[in-house]
Biopython code that builds the backbone (N, CA, C, O; Angstrom):
import numpy as np
from Bio.PDB.StructureBuilder import StructureBuilder

atoms = [
    (1, "UNK", "N", (42.117, 24.862, -44.321)),
    (1, "UNK", "CA", (41.755, 26.239, -44.291)),
    (1, "UNK", "C", (40.976, 26.580, -43.022)),
    (1, "UNK", "O", (41.120, 27.648, -42.427)),
    (2, "UNK", "N", (40.143, 25.611, -42.644)),
    (2, "UNK", "CA", (39.359, 25.859, -41.372)),
    (2, "UNK", "C", (40.199, 25.811, -40.177)),
    (2, "UNK", "O", (39.861, 26.469, -39.193)),
    (3, "UNK", "N", (41.351, 25.039, -40.159)),
    (3, "UNK", "CA", (42.222, 25.010, -39.023)),
    (3, "UNK", "C", (42.998, 26.294, -38.973)),
    (3, "UNK", "O", (43.295, 26.762, -37.874)),
    (4, "UNK", "N", (43.350, 26.901, -40.094)),
    (4, "UNK", "CA", (43.973, 28.201, -40.129)),
    (4, "UNK", "C", (43.153, 29.321, -39.549)),
    (4, "UNK", "O", (43.619, 30.182, -38.803)),
    (5, "UNK", "N", (41.825, 29.250, -39.965)),
    (5, "UNK", "CA", (40.917, 30.310, -39.543)),
    (5, "UNK", "C", (40.753, 30.132, -37.995)),
    (5, "UNK", "O", (40.799, 31.106, -37.244)),
    (6, "UNK", "N", (40.573, 28.936, -37.573)),
    (6, "UNK", "CA", (40.422, 28.648, -36.086)),
    (6, "UNK", "C", (41.689, 29.064, -35.306)),
    (6, "UNK", "O", (41.574, 29.584, -34.196)),
    (7, "UNK", "N", (42.894, 28.843, -35.869)),
    (7, "UNK", "CA", (44.122, 29.333, -35.206)),
    (7, "UNK", "C", (44.182, 30.811, -35.148)),
    (7, "UNK", "O", (44.575, 31.380, -34.130)),
    (8, "UNK", "N", (43.792, 31.475, -36.247)),
    (8, "UNK", "CA", (43.773, 32.977, -36.232)),
    (8, "UNK", "C", (42.757, 33.481, -35.183)),
    (8, "UNK", "O", (43.097, 34.409, -34.449)),
    (9, "UNK", "N", (41.640, 32.975, -35.077)),
    (9, "UNK", "CA", (40.627, 33.392, -34.136)),
    (9, "UNK", "C", (41.173, 33.198, -32.665)),
    (9, "UNK", "O", (41.072, 34.100, -31.834)),
    (10, "UNK", "N", (41.743, 32.008, -32.391)),
    (10, "UNK", "CA", (42.256, 31.760, -31.048)),
    (10, "UNK", "C", (43.384, 32.709, -30.710)),
    (10, "UNK", "O", (43.480, 33.164, -29.570)),
    (11, "UNK", "N", (44.261, 33.028, -31.689)),
    (11, "UNK", "CA", (45.326, 33.950, -31.480)),
    (11, "UNK", "C", (44.802, 35.385, -31.130)),
    (11, "UNK", "O", (45.260, 36.057, -30.206)),
    (12, "UNK", "N", (43.770, 35.791, -31.985)),
    (12, "UNK", "CA", (43.244, 37.109, -31.715)),
    (12, "UNK", "C", (42.581, 37.195, -30.321)),
    (12, "UNK", "O", (42.753, 38.198, -29.628)),
    (13, "UNK", "N", (41.835, 36.168, -29.909)),
    (13, "UNK", "CA", (41.256, 36.113, -28.544)),
    (13, "UNK", "C", (42.364, 36.170, -27.478)),
    (13, "UNK", "O", (42.234, 36.877, -26.479)),
    (14, "UNK", "N", (43.412, 35.447, -27.694)),
    (14, "UNK", "CA", (44.459, 35.405, -26.672)),
    (14, "UNK", "C", (45.004, 36.813, -26.484)),
    (14, "UNK", "O", (45.098, 37.278, -25.348)),
    (15, "UNK", "N", (45.372, 37.514, -27.573)),
    (15, "UNK", "CA", (46.008, 38.900, -27.397)),
    (15, "UNK", "C", (44.985, 40.079, -27.187)),
    (15, "UNK", "O", (45.350, 41.067, -26.548)),
    (16, "UNK", "N", (43.797, 40.006, -27.675)),
    (16, "UNK", "CA", (42.915, 41.033, -27.687)),
    (16, "UNK", "C", (41.585, 40.844, -26.872)),
    (16, "UNK", "O", (40.848, 41.802, -26.635)),
    (17, "UNK", "N", (41.335, 39.665, -26.488)),
    (17, "UNK", "CA", (39.995, 39.273, -25.863)),
    (17, "UNK", "C", (39.895, 39.826, -24.447)),
    (17, "UNK", "O", (38.774, 39.995, -23.967)),
    (18, "UNK", "N", (40.957, 40.113, -23.766)),
    (18, "UNK", "CA", (40.788, 40.514, -22.330)),
    (18, "UNK", "C", (41.472, 41.857, -22.107)),
    (18, "UNK", "O", (42.462, 42.163, -22.771)),
    (19, "UNK", "N", (40.972, 42.635, -21.210)),
    (19, "UNK", "CA", (41.575, 43.851, -20.793)),
    (19, "UNK", "C", (41.717, 43.792, -19.304)),
    (19, "UNK", "O", (40.992, 43.081, -18.608)),
    (20, "UNK", "N", (42.694, 44.575, -18.820)),
    (20, "UNK", "CA", (42.879, 44.648, -17.431)),
    (20, "UNK", "C", (41.718, 45.365, -16.740)),
    (20, "UNK", "O", (41.307, 46.429, -17.203)),
    (21, "UNK", "N", (41.225, 44.869, -15.747)),
    (21, "UNK", "CA", (40.050, 45.489, -15.072)),
    (21, "UNK", "C", (40.423, 46.390, -13.884)),
    (21, "UNK", "O", (41.605, 46.612, -13.622)),
    (22, "UNK", "N", (39.495, 46.865, -13.226)),
    (22, "UNK", "CA", (39.704, 47.756, -12.098)),
    (22, "UNK", "C", (40.306, 46.866, -10.949)),
    (22, "UNK", "O", (40.017, 45.678, -10.805)),
    (23, "UNK", "N", (41.180, 47.573, -10.139)),
    (23, "UNK", "CA", (41.737, 46.907, -8.944)),
    (23, "UNK", "C", (40.708, 46.857, -7.844)),
    (23, "UNK", "O", (40.148, 47.877, -7.441)),
    (24, "UNK", "N", (40.468, 45.656, -7.367)),
    (24, "UNK", "CA", (39.491, 45.352, -6.326)),
    (24, "UNK", "C", (40.073, 45.845, -4.892)),
    (24, "UNK", "O", (41.257, 46.128, -4.709)),
    (25, "UNK", "N", (39.149, 45.899, -3.994)),
    (25, "UNK", "CA", (39.613, 46.161, -2.616)),
    (25, "UNK", "C", (40.400, 45.068, -2.053)),
    (25, "UNK", "O", (40.157, 43.922, -2.430)),
    (26, "UNK", "N", (41.353, 45.301, -1.157)),
    (26, "UNK", "CA", (42.125, 44.250, -0.643)),
    (26, "UNK", "C", (41.270, 43.290, 0.286)),
    (26, "UNK", "O", (40.352, 43.710, 0.991)),
    (27, "UNK", "N", (41.628, 42.062, 0.225)),
    (27, "UNK", "CA", (40.804, 41.027, 1.036)),
    (27, "UNK", "C", (41.238, 41.116, 2.476)),
    (27, "UNK", "O", (42.251, 41.732, 2.807)),
    (28, "UNK", "N", (40.444, 40.481, 3.335)),
    (28, "UNK", "CA", (40.668, 40.439, 4.744)),
    (28, "UNK", "C", (41.823, 39.455, 5.003)),
    (28, "UNK", "O", (42.075, 38.520, 4.242)),
    (29, "UNK", "N", (42.487, 39.721, 6.098)),
    (29, "UNK", "CA", (43.582, 38.794, 6.466)),
    (29, "UNK", "C", (42.940, 37.452, 6.950)),
    (29, "UNK", "O", (41.943, 37.449, 7.672)),
    (30, "UNK", "N", (43.555, 36.319, 6.520)),
    (30, "UNK", "CA", (43.178, 35.017, 6.977)),
    (30, "UNK", "C", (43.836, 34.665, 8.246)),
    (30, "UNK", "O", (44.647, 35.436, 8.758)),
    (31, "UNK", "N", (43.520, 33.525, 8.781)),
    (31, "UNK", "CA", (44.163, 33.103, 10.014)),
    (31, "UNK", "C", (45.643, 32.822, 9.637)),
    (31, "UNK", "O", (46.005, 32.575, 8.486)),
    (32, "UNK", "N", (46.421, 32.879, 10.664)),
    (32, "UNK", "CA", (47.861, 32.730, 10.515)),
    (32, "UNK", "C", (48.158, 31.230, 10.328)),
    (32, "UNK", "O", (47.545, 30.348, 10.929)),
    (33, "UNK", "N", (49.120, 31.022, 9.469)),
    (33, "UNK", "CA", (49.493, 29.573, 9.172)),
    (33, "UNK", "C", (50.393, 29.055, 10.342)),
    (33, "UNK", "O", (50.559, 29.723, 11.363)),
    (34, "UNK", "N", (50.930, 27.903, 10.152)),
    (34, "UNK", "CA", (51.727, 27.225, 11.216)),
    (34, "UNK", "C", (53.130, 27.129, 10.625)),
    (34, "UNK", "O", (53.403, 26.358, 9.705)),
    (35, "UNK", "N", (54.021, 27.968, 11.212)),
    (35, "UNK", "CA", (55.366, 27.938, 10.757)),
    (35, "UNK", "C", (56.297, 27.294, 11.721)),
    (35, "UNK", "O", (57.510, 27.490, 11.656)),
    (36, "UNK", "N", (55.747, 26.527, 12.616)),
    (36, "UNK", "CA", (56.469, 25.927, 13.739)),
    (36, "UNK", "C", (57.024, 24.508, 13.367)),
    (36, "UNK", "O", (57.278, 23.702, 14.263)),
    (37, "UNK", "N", (57.201, 24.224, 12.124)),
    (37, "UNK", "CA", (57.662, 22.839, 11.828)),
    (37, "UNK", "C", (59.090, 22.700, 12.212)),
    (37, "UNK", "O", (59.909, 23.590, 11.985)),
    (38, "UNK", "N", (59.388, 21.564, 12.802)),
    (38, "UNK", "CA", (60.805, 21.285, 13.226)),
    (38, "UNK", "C", (61.303, 20.079, 12.487)),
    (38, "UNK", "O", (60.584, 19.108, 12.250)),
    (39, "UNK", "N", (62.565, 20.179, 12.131)),
    (39, "UNK", "CA", (63.230, 19.102, 11.392)),
    (39, "UNK", "C", (64.490, 18.657, 12.161)),
    (39, "UNK", "O", (65.285, 19.515, 12.545)),
    (40, "UNK", "N", (64.698, 17.370, 12.396)),
    (40, "UNK", "CA", (65.850, 16.836, 13.057)),
    (40, "UNK", "C", (66.450, 15.758, 12.163)),
    (40, "UNK", "O", (65.761, 14.844, 11.710)),
    (41, "UNK", "N", (67.738, 15.887, 11.924)),
    (41, "UNK", "CA", (68.469, 14.857, 11.127)),
    (41, "UNK", "C", (69.497, 14.156, 12.042)),
    (41, "UNK", "O", (70.357, 14.768, 12.674)),
    (42, "UNK", "N", (69.324, 12.762, 12.056)),
    (42, "UNK", "CA", (70.322, 11.985, 12.909)),
    (42, "UNK", "C", (71.203, 11.198, 11.846)),
    (42, "UNK", "O", (70.672, 10.459, 11.017)),
    (43, "UNK", "N", (72.468, 11.379, 11.908)),
    (43, "UNK", "CA", (73.328, 10.716, 10.945)),
    (43, "UNK", "C", (74.008, 9.542, 11.562)),
    (43, "UNK", "O", (74.230, 9.528, 12.773)),
    (44, "UNK", "N", (74.350, 8.549, 10.774)),
    (44, "UNK", "CA", (75.086, 7.379, 11.154)),
    (44, "UNK", "C", (74.607, 6.684, 12.424)),
    (44, "UNK", "O", (75.364, 6.371, 13.343)),
    (45, "UNK", "N", (73.264, 6.461, 12.404)),
    (45, "UNK", "CA", (72.603, 5.797, 13.566)),
    (45, "UNK", "C", (72.766, 4.336, 13.504)),
    (45, "UNK", "O", (72.341, 3.720, 12.527)),
    (46, "UNK", "N", (73.366, 3.725, 14.505)),
    (46, "UNK", "CA", (73.561, 2.232, 14.511)),
    (46, "UNK", "C", (72.293, 1.513, 15.006)),
    (46, "UNK", "O", (71.559, 2.043, 15.840)),
    (47, "UNK", "N", (72.046, 0.296, 14.481)),
    (47, "UNK", "CA", (71.016, -0.571, 14.954)),
    (47, "UNK", "C", (71.424, -1.151, 16.193)),
    (47, "UNK", "O", (72.560, -1.598, 16.353)),
    (48, "UNK", "N", (70.421, -1.165, 17.198)),
    (48, "UNK", "CA", (70.643, -1.733, 18.453)),
    (48, "UNK", "C", (69.657, -2.920, 18.706)),
    (48, "UNK", "O", (68.863, -3.242, 17.823)),
    (49, "UNK", "N", (69.700, -3.535, 19.837)),
    (49, "UNK", "CA", (68.816, -4.641, 20.235)),
    (49, "UNK", "C", (68.890, -5.708, 19.202)),
    (49, "UNK", "O", (67.898, -5.974, 18.524)),
    (50, "UNK", "N", (70.010, -6.326, 19.055)),
    (50, "UNK", "CA", (70.209, -7.380, 18.038)),
    (50, "UNK", "C", (69.984, -6.851, 16.665)),
    (50, "UNK", "O", (69.402, -7.547, 15.834)),
    (51, "UNK", "N", (70.422, -5.639, 16.379)),
    (51, "UNK", "CA", (70.341, -5.107, 15.028)),
    (51, "UNK", "C", (68.883, -4.894, 14.476)),
    (51, "UNK", "O", (68.632, -4.911, 13.271)),
    (52, "UNK", "N", (68.028, -4.711, 15.372)),
    (52, "UNK", "CA", (66.612, -4.674, 14.880)),
    (52, "UNK", "C", (65.964, -3.313, 15.030)),
    (52, "UNK", "O", (64.926, -3.100, 14.403)),
    (53, "UNK", "N", (66.489, -2.364, 15.811)),
    (53, "UNK", "CA", (65.852, -1.048, 15.846)),
    (53, "UNK", "C", (66.829, 0.124, 16.108)),
    (53, "UNK", "O", (67.950, -0.036, 16.591)),
    (54, "UNK", "N", (66.351, 1.208, 15.778)),
    (54, "UNK", "CA", (67.142, 2.480, 16.020)),
    (54, "UNK", "C", (66.238, 3.332, 16.972)),
    (54, "UNK", "O", (65.096, 3.648, 16.638)),
    (55, "UNK", "N", (66.783, 3.687, 18.153)),
    (55, "UNK", "CA", (65.993, 4.494, 19.088)),
    (55, "UNK", "C", (66.602, 5.858, 19.117)),
    (55, "UNK", "O", (67.788, 6.076, 19.363)),
    (56, "UNK", "N", (65.633, 6.824, 18.830)),
    (56, "UNK", "CA", (66.081, 8.255, 18.694)),
    (56, "UNK", "C", (65.447, 9.087, 19.754)),
    (56, "UNK", "O", (64.232, 8.999, 19.933)),
    (57, "UNK", "N", (66.202, 9.911, 20.489)),
    (57, "UNK", "CA", (65.663, 10.827, 21.492)),
    (57, "UNK", "C", (65.249, 12.042, 20.774)),
    (57, "UNK", "O", (66.115, 12.681, 20.175)),
    (58, "UNK", "N", (63.951, 12.458, 20.763)),
    (58, "UNK", "CA", (63.454, 13.621, 20.169)),
    (58, "UNK", "C", (62.562, 14.327, 21.131)),
    (58, "UNK", "O", (61.342, 14.160, 21.115)),
    (59, "UNK", "N", (63.197, 15.147, 22.002)),
    (59, "UNK", "CA", (62.387, 15.836, 23.055)),
    (59, "UNK", "C", (61.260, 16.678, 22.594)),
    (59, "UNK", "O", (60.338, 16.971, 23.355)),
    (60, "UNK", "N", (61.318, 17.093, 21.299)),
    (60, "UNK", "CA", (60.194, 17.929, 20.738)),
    (60, "UNK", "C", (58.970, 17.130, 20.576)),
    (60, "UNK", "O", (57.943, 17.740, 20.277)),
    (61, "UNK", "N", (58.926, 15.790, 20.737)),
    (61, "UNK", "CA", (57.737, 15.024, 20.611)),
    (61, "UNK", "C", (57.061, 15.075, 22.025)),
    (61, "UNK", "O", (57.405, 14.349, 22.958)),
    (62, "UNK", "N", (56.172, 15.909, 22.077)),
    (62, "UNK", "CA", (55.383, 16.067, 23.399)),
    (62, "UNK", "C", (54.094, 15.316, 23.320)),
    (62, "UNK", "O", (53.796, 14.708, 22.292)),
    (63, "UNK", "N", (53.311, 15.339, 24.387)),
    (63, "UNK", "CA", (52.068, 14.671, 24.396)),
    (63, "UNK", "C", (51.094, 15.390, 23.410)),
    (63, "UNK", "O", (50.268, 14.750, 22.759)),
    (64, "UNK", "N", (51.221, 16.696, 23.328)),
    (64, "UNK", "CA", (50.368, 17.416, 22.399)),
    (64, "UNK", "C", (50.670, 17.025, 20.982)),
    (64, "UNK", "O", (49.749, 16.897, 20.176)),
    (65, "UNK", "N", (51.921, 16.829, 20.645)),
    (65, "UNK", "CA", (52.319, 16.438, 19.268)),
    (65, "UNK", "C", (51.799, 15.001, 19.039)),
    (65, "UNK", "O", (51.321, 14.712, 17.942)),
    (66, "UNK", "N", (51.866, 14.165, 19.951)),
    (66, "UNK", "CA", (51.348, 12.745, 19.832)),
    (66, "UNK", "C", (49.877, 12.779, 19.634)),
    (66, "UNK", "O", (49.336, 12.018, 18.831)),
    (67, "UNK", "N", (49.174, 13.694, 20.388)),
    (67, "UNK", "CA", (47.740, 13.659, 20.325)),
    (67, "UNK", "C", (47.148, 14.480, 19.123)),
    (67, "UNK", "O", (46.144, 14.070, 18.540)),
    (68, "UNK", "N", (47.743, 15.576, 18.778)),
    (68, "UNK", "CA", (47.212, 16.386, 17.770)),
    (68, "UNK", "C", (48.053, 16.769, 16.531)),
    (68, "UNK", "O", (47.522, 17.191, 15.504)),
    (69, "UNK", "N", (49.451, 16.597, 16.677)),
    (69, "UNK", "CA", (50.316, 16.997, 15.628)),
    (69, "UNK", "C", (50.578, 15.865, 14.634)),
    (69, "UNK", "O", (49.869, 14.859, 14.588)),
    (70, "UNK", "N", (51.629, 16.079, 13.844)),
    (70, "UNK", "CA", (52.100, 15.035, 12.855)),
    (70, "UNK", "C", (53.552, 14.827, 12.979)),
    (70, "UNK", "O", (54.318, 15.754, 13.244)),
    (71, "UNK", "N", (53.933, 13.619, 12.789)),
    (71, "UNK", "CA", (55.431, 13.279, 12.805)),
    (71, "UNK", "C", (55.686, 12.498, 11.522)),
    (71, "UNK", "O", (55.016, 11.502, 11.250)),
    (72, "UNK", "N", (56.646, 12.948, 10.745)),
    (72, "UNK", "CA", (56.993, 12.320, 9.510)),
    (72, "UNK", "C", (58.468, 11.910, 9.614)),
    (72, "UNK", "O", (59.319, 12.671, 10.072)),
    (73, "UNK", "N", (58.733, 10.667, 9.165)),
    (73, "UNK", "CA", (60.076, 10.142, 9.313)),
    (73, "UNK", "C", (60.617, 9.548, 7.993)),
    (73, "UNK", "O", (59.910, 8.811, 7.306)),
    (74, "UNK", "N", (61.781, 9.852, 7.676)),
    (74, "UNK", "CA", (62.532, 9.340, 6.491)),
    (74, "UNK", "C", (63.834, 8.722, 6.885)),
    (74, "UNK", "O", (64.464, 9.161, 7.847)),
    (75, "UNK", "N", (64.259, 7.700, 6.156)),
    (75, "UNK", "CA", (65.519, 6.910, 6.432)),
    (75, "UNK", "C", (66.285, 6.858, 5.091)),
    (75, "UNK", "O", (65.708, 6.899, 4.003)),
    (76, "UNK", "N", (67.578, 6.769, 5.237)),
    (76, "UNK", "CA", (68.336, 6.380, 4.027)),
    (76, "UNK", "C", (69.645, 5.561, 4.624)),
    (76, "UNK", "O", (69.987, 5.700, 5.798)),
    (77, "UNK", "N", (70.265, 4.789, 3.805)),
    (77, "UNK", "CA", (71.503, 4.106, 4.107)),
    (77, "UNK", "C", (72.562, 5.144, 4.180)),
    (77, "UNK", "O", (72.824, 5.854, 3.209)),
    (78, "UNK", "N", (73.179, 5.241, 5.330)),
    (78, "UNK", "CA", (74.285, 6.250, 5.511)),
    (78, "UNK", "C", (75.437, 5.906, 4.617)),
    (78, "UNK", "O", (75.835, 4.748, 4.490)),
    (79, "UNK", "N", (75.982, 6.967, 3.981)),
    (79, "UNK", "CA", (77.174, 6.906, 3.187)),
    (79, "UNK", "C", (77.015, 6.309, 1.815)),
    (79, "UNK", "O", (78.018, 6.183, 1.112)),
    (80, "UNK", "N", (75.805, 5.923, 1.370)),
    (80, "UNK", "CA", (75.673, 5.307, 0.043)),
    (80, "UNK", "C", (75.044, 6.223, -0.930)),
    (80, "UNK", "O", (74.893, 5.848, -2.092)),
    (81, "UNK", "N", (74.642, 7.465, -0.523)),
    (81, "UNK", "CA", (74.068, 8.422, -1.547)),
    (81, "UNK", "C", (72.590, 8.058, -1.969)),
    (81, "UNK", "O", (72.017, 8.658, -2.878)),
    (82, "UNK", "N", (72.030, 7.061, -1.268)),
    (82, "UNK", "CA", (70.658, 6.674, -1.614)),
    (82, "UNK", "C", (69.694, 7.805, -1.241)),
    (82, "UNK", "O", (70.025, 8.614, -0.374)),
    (83, "UNK", "N", (68.493, 7.889, -1.876)),
    (83, "UNK", "CA", (67.535, 8.838, -1.544)),
    (83, "UNK", "C", (66.854, 8.676, -0.252)),
    (83, "UNK", "O", (66.880, 7.567, 0.282)),
    (84, "UNK", "N", (66.225, 9.698, 0.330)),
    (84, "UNK", "CA", (65.396, 9.545, 1.587)),
    (84, "UNK", "C", (64.175, 8.808, 1.240)),
    (84, "UNK", "O", (63.542, 9.072, 0.217)),
    (85, "UNK", "N", (63.823, 7.877, 2.078)),
    (85, "UNK", "CA", (62.567, 6.924, 1.784)),
    (85, "UNK", "C", (61.692, 7.153, 3.086)),
    (85, "UNK", "O", (62.164, 7.088, 4.221)),
    (86, "UNK", "N", (60.435, 7.413, 2.812)),
    (86, "UNK", "CA", (59.414, 7.543, 3.905)),
    (86, "UNK", "C", (59.234, 6.288, 4.755)),
    (86, "UNK", "O", (59.219, 5.184, 4.209)),
    (87, "UNK", "N", (59.104, 6.415, 6.001)),
    (87, "UNK", "CA", (58.936, 5.289, 6.923)),
    (87, "UNK", "C", (57.612, 5.442, 7.585)),
    (87, "UNK", "O", (57.335, 6.563, 8.011)),
    (88, "UNK", "N", (56.714, 4.430, 7.741)),
    (88, "UNK", "CA", (57.066, 3.035, 7.596)),
    (88, "UNK", "C", (56.981, 2.656, 6.082)),
    (88, "UNK", "O", (56.373, 3.365, 5.280)),
    (89, "UNK", "N", (57.597, 1.548, 5.747)),
    (89, "UNK", "CA", (57.511, 1.043, 4.381)),
    (89, "UNK", "C", (57.777, -0.482, 4.518)),
    (89, "UNK", "O", (57.664, -1.053, 5.603)),
    (90, "UNK", "N", (58.129, -1.107, 3.390)),
    (90, "UNK", "CA", (58.241, -2.601, 3.424)),
    (90, "UNK", "C", (59.434, -3.058, 4.263)),
    (90, "UNK", "O", (59.480, -4.201, 4.719)),
    (91, "UNK", "N", (60.445, -2.112, 4.472)),
    (91, "UNK", "CA", (61.605, -2.527, 5.163)),
    (91, "UNK", "C", (61.593, -2.099, 6.628)),
    (91, "UNK", "O", (62.271, -2.729, 7.440)),
    (92, "UNK", "N", (60.863, -1.073, 6.995)),
    (92, "UNK", "CA", (60.872, -0.497, 8.328)),
    (92, "UNK", "C", (59.528, -0.227, 8.879)),
    (92, "UNK", "O", (58.632, 0.257, 8.188)),
    (93, "UNK", "N", (59.383, -0.549, 10.165)),
    (93, "UNK", "CA", (58.203, -0.099, 10.875)),
    (93, "UNK", "C", (58.591, 1.155, 11.767)),
    (93, "UNK", "O", (59.767, 1.503, 11.868)),
    (94, "UNK", "N", (57.633, 1.772, 12.363)),
    (94, "UNK", "CA", (57.910, 2.948, 13.027)),
    (94, "UNK", "C", (56.919, 3.116, 14.171)),
    (94, "UNK", "O", (55.717, 2.894, 14.031)),
    (95, "UNK", "N", (57.489, 3.526, 15.332)),
    (95, "UNK", "CA", (56.803, 3.815, 16.587)),
    (95, "UNK", "C", (57.156, 5.047, 17.198)),
    (95, "UNK", "O", (58.321, 5.441, 17.158)),
    (96, "UNK", "N", (56.187, 5.742, 17.803)),
    (96, "UNK", "CA", (56.439, 7.003, 18.471)),
    (96, "UNK", "C", (56.074, 6.885, 19.964)),
    (96, "UNK", "O", (55.118, 6.196, 20.319)),
    (97, "UNK", "N", (56.778, 7.504, 20.757)),
    (97, "UNK", "CA", (56.413, 7.632, 22.269)),
    (97, "UNK", "C", (56.958, 9.009, 22.626)),
    (97, "UNK", "O", (57.744, 9.651, 21.930)),
    (98, "UNK", "N", (56.449, 9.380, 23.783)),
    (98, "UNK", "CA", (56.862, 10.712, 24.346)),
    (98, "UNK", "C", (58.393, 10.850, 24.343)),
    (98, "UNK", "O", (59.126, 10.149, 25.040)),
    (99, "UNK", "N", (58.828, 11.832, 23.485)),
    (99, "UNK", "CA", (60.273, 12.161, 23.362)),
    (99, "UNK", "C", (61.056, 11.249, 22.585)),
    (99, "UNK", "O", (62.281, 11.303, 22.693)),
    (100, "UNK", "N", (60.500, 10.388, 21.787)),
    (100, "UNK", "CA", (61.267, 9.357, 21.103)),
    (100, "UNK", "C", (60.611, 8.845, 19.880)),
    (100, "UNK", "O", (59.386, 8.842, 19.759)),
    (101, "UNK", "N", (61.469, 8.389, 18.928)),
    (101, "UNK", "CA", (61.114, 7.740, 17.655)),
    (101, "UNK", "C", (61.804, 6.380, 17.647)),
    (101, "UNK", "O", (62.986, 6.314, 17.984)),
    (102, "UNK", "N", (61.140, 5.309, 17.287)),
    (102, "UNK", "CA", (61.762, 4.065, 17.213)),
    (102, "UNK", "C", (61.575, 3.508, 15.822)),
    (102, "UNK", "O", (60.440, 3.301, 15.395)),
    (103, "UNK", "N", (62.651, 3.260, 15.102)),
    (103, "UNK", "CA", (62.611, 2.635, 13.787)),
    (103, "UNK", "C", (62.969, 1.211, 13.876)),
    (103, "UNK", "O", (64.022, 0.882, 14.422)),
    (104, "UNK", "N", (62.142, 0.323, 13.364)),
    (104, "UNK", "CA", (62.290, -1.141, 13.549)),
    (104, "UNK", "C", (62.601, -1.740, 12.161)),
    (104, "UNK", "O", (61.866, -1.481, 11.208)),
    (105, "UNK", "N", (63.643, -2.509, 12.040)),
    (105, "UNK", "CA", (64.002, -3.229, 10.764)),
    (105, "UNK", "C", (63.102, -4.492, 10.641)),
    (105, "UNK", "O", (62.940, -5.290, 11.564)),
    (106, "UNK", "N", (62.514, -4.600, 9.376)),
    (106, "UNK", "CA", (61.748, -5.740, 9.152)),
    (106, "UNK", "C", (62.372, -6.768, 8.231)),
    (106, "UNK", "O", (61.788, -7.823, 7.984)),
    (107, "UNK", "N", (63.648, -6.441, 7.683)),
    (107, "UNK", "CA", (64.293, -7.277, 6.713)),
    (107, "UNK", "C", (65.122, -8.385, 7.410)),
    (107, "UNK", "O", (65.289, -9.453, 6.822)),
    (108, "UNK", "N", (65.608, -8.189, 8.549)),
    (108, "UNK", "CA", (66.543, -9.113, 9.175)),
    (108, "UNK", "C", (67.955, -8.850, 8.780)),
    (108, "UNK", "O", (68.848, -9.490, 9.335)),
    (109, "UNK", "N", (68.235, -7.958, 7.863)),
    (109, "UNK", "CA", (69.602, -7.736, 7.436)),
    (109, "UNK", "C", (69.767, -6.177, 7.063)),
    (109, "UNK", "O", (69.970, -5.842, 5.896)),
    (110, "UNK", "N", (69.678, -5.316, 8.026)),
    (110, "UNK", "CA", (69.746, -3.906, 7.721)),
    (110, "UNK", "C", (71.203, -3.483, 7.409)),
    (110, "UNK", "O", (72.142, -4.194, 7.768)),
    (111, "UNK", "N", (71.381, -2.366, 6.764)),
    (111, "UNK", "CA", (72.777, -1.841, 6.563)),
    (111, "UNK", "C", (73.271, -1.451, 7.965)),
    (111, "UNK", "O", (72.502, -1.280, 8.910)),
    (112, "UNK", "N", (74.609, -1.322, 8.037)),
    (112, "UNK", "CA", (75.211, -1.059, 9.333)),
    (112, "UNK", "C", (74.691, 0.213, 10.008)),
    (112, "UNK", "O", (74.506, 0.201, 11.224)),
    (113, "UNK", "N", (74.457, 1.263, 9.312)),
    (113, "UNK", "CA", (73.968, 2.464, 9.929)),
    (113, "UNK", "C", (73.005, 3.238, 9.007)),
    (113, "UNK", "O", (73.027, 3.089, 7.785)),
    (114, "UNK", "N", (72.173, 4.056, 9.633)),
    (114, "UNK", "CA", (71.168, 4.731, 8.901)),
    (114, "UNK", "C", (71.190, 6.198, 9.139)),
    (114, "UNK", "O", (71.550, 6.614, 10.240)),
    (115, "UNK", "N", (70.819, 7.044, 8.157)),
    (115, "UNK", "CA", (70.518, 8.428, 8.499)),
    (115, "UNK", "C", (69.013, 8.461, 8.653)),
    (115, "UNK", "O", (68.263, 7.801, 7.933)),
    (116, "UNK", "N", (68.608, 9.256, 9.622)),
    (116, "UNK", "CA", (67.070, 9.325, 9.932)),
    (116, "UNK", "C", (66.724, 10.746, 10.007)),
    (116, "UNK", "O", (67.436, 11.509, 10.661)),
    (117, "UNK", "N", (65.657, 11.169, 9.369)),
    (117, "UNK", "CA", (65.139, 12.573, 9.412)),
    (117, "UNK", "C", (63.745, 12.580, 10.068)),
    (117, "UNK", "O", (62.854, 11.861, 9.616)),
    (118, "UNK", "N", (63.563, 13.316, 11.039)),
    (118, "UNK", "CA", (62.298, 13.421, 11.800)),
    (118, "UNK", "C", (61.715, 14.822, 11.569)),
    (118, "UNK", "O", (62.380, 15.827, 11.818)),
    (119, "UNK", "N", (60.543, 14.870, 11.119)),
    (119, "UNK", "CA", (59.892, 16.183, 10.953)),
    (119, "UNK", "C", (58.607, 16.228, 11.848)),
    (119, "UNK", "O", (57.760, 15.337, 11.797)),
    (120, "UNK", "N", (58.517, 17.289, 12.646)),
    (120, "UNK", "CA", (57.441, 17.435, 13.560)),
    (120, "UNK", "C", (56.636, 18.636, 13.225)),
    (120, "UNK", "O", (57.149, 19.749, 13.109)),
    (121, "UNK", "N", (55.299, 18.387, 13.063)),
    (121, "UNK", "CA", (54.399, 19.479, 12.684)),
    (121, "UNK", "C", (53.336, 19.613, 13.729)),
    (121, "UNK", "O", (52.448, 18.764, 13.803)),
    (122, "UNK", "N", (53.384, 20.635, 14.536)),
    (122, "UNK", "CA", (52.322, 20.854, 15.550)),
    (122, "UNK", "C", (50.962, 21.283, 14.889)),
    (122, "UNK", "O", (50.914, 21.858, 13.802)),
    (123, "UNK", "N", (49.845, 20.946, 15.654)),
    (123, "UNK", "CA", (48.552, 21.500, 15.112)),
    (123, "UNK", "C", (48.374, 22.940, 15.395)),
    (123, "UNK", "O", (49.146, 23.536, 16.146)),
    (124, "UNK", "N", (47.390, 23.503, 14.823)),
    (124, "UNK", "CA", (47.178, 24.951, 14.981)),
    (124, "UNK", "C", (46.460, 25.120, 16.293)),
    (124, "UNK", "O", (46.150, 26.244, 16.687)),
]
sb = StructureBuilder()
sb.init_structure("model")
sb.init_model(0)
sb.init_chain("A")
sb.init_seg("    ")
for serial, (resi, resn, name, xyz) in enumerate(atoms, 1):
    if name == "N":
        sb.init_residue(resn, " ", resi, " ")
    sb.init_atom(name, np.array(xyz, "f"), 0.0, 1.0, " ", f" {name:<3s}", serial, name[0])
structure = sb.get_structure()
């Protein structure tokens, strides 16, 4: 009986406990966000240097990006339908330099080719 009474009270509060208030003044505009994110997808990238690394030319990686921005990299085995996996991880190391991303295999037996996605986020 107590549970039924509690349920009725909660239901009544839900439907009748609040009323729409007055509309407030609009707020001030905040600072603009950063919509300059760039994404590059490299498909069927072969391993080079004795099958140990993938060298990608990404001219959007400037000194400012290296110093203040963010670079996010994902890999997947090309043609196998596997999901994108963040790099670095247990299988791959990752290095950045001006205009380039280098993905290094740590397993010693990489798949023949990889798809690589590079996302570049500049700072504000």
